[in-house]
N, C-alpha and C positions, 0 to 999 in steps of 0.2 A: 165292522163287518169284512171280511177277506176278499181281497180281489185277486183274480189271476194274473201272473206275470203277463207283460204286454205281449210277449212271443205266441203264449198260450192264446189269448184272446184273438190274435191273428190268425192262427192257426185253426180256430175254430170257426172264425170268419171264412176262410177258404175252405172248408170241408166240402160245402157243395159246388165248389169250381174245380176242383181236383179232385181225381182219384187214390193219388199216390204222393207220398211225402219222404223226403230223406233228411235226416236228422244228424247232424255232424257235431264234433265238439268232443268235450268231457263226457261221455256217458255214464261216468261212474258219480256223478255230481247227484245231488239230491233235488227234489222238487218239493214246492208246497201245495198242497191240496186239501180241501176240507172234505172227510168223508164222516156221514153221519153227525153233522154238527161239530167235530172234532178237527183241528188244526194237524197235518200230520205229513210227512216228508215221502217220497217216493223216488226209487229209480227211475231213471227215463221211460223204460221199457213200461213199467207198471203205472207210471204217471199217465204217459199218453193213451195206455188202456182204459185206465180210470174216466180220463176226460172224453173219450169216444163211447163208453157206455153211458155216461151221463147225457152225451150228446144223442141217444139211441140207437146207436150201432149195436145190431145182433151179433155179425159175425167179424172177429177181428184177427188177422193173421200177421206175423211179424217174420223178417227175412234176416236172418245173419248171415254175412259170408263165412262160407268154408262150412257152414253147418247144413245151411236151407231153410224152408218155411216153418214156423212154428205157431200151433195153435196157441193164440191168447185169451181168447174168449168167444162163445157161442156153443151152442150146441153140437156136439161131436157126430151126431147121425145125419144133421144136415150139414155140416163142414164134409163129412165123406161121400154123402149124395152128390154135392158138387166136385168135388175134386179128386174122390177115388181113393186111391192109395198113396196119392202123394205125399201125406203127411203119416204115414204109417210107422210105427215105431222102429221097425228095421230099416226105414229109411231115412231115418232123422237121430241117428246115433250121433256120439259123439265125433268131432273132427279126429281124423288120423291118418299118417303118413304111410302106414301100411295099404298094400294093396288087397282087395278082395276078392 
């Protein structure tokens, strides 16, 4: 039987206590997760999204410095109703040093 890494278990335990988490370290590492009975590895952003979906979260947003918020999971219409145009394609383009 597969068990999650200790830090993931602690993350899940504290989901009901705090609404925001910051992850630091080598974000290009891969992390083990079981999906549909198969063990696989995912990058950090996909790993966290998978864990949150398994825990029943309907809307998941990510924040990347210099890029802004991104929609990771959930119904786009619901997210738009809550946030308006904050996550529109025009506002979440690739980072650039050029003025617009």
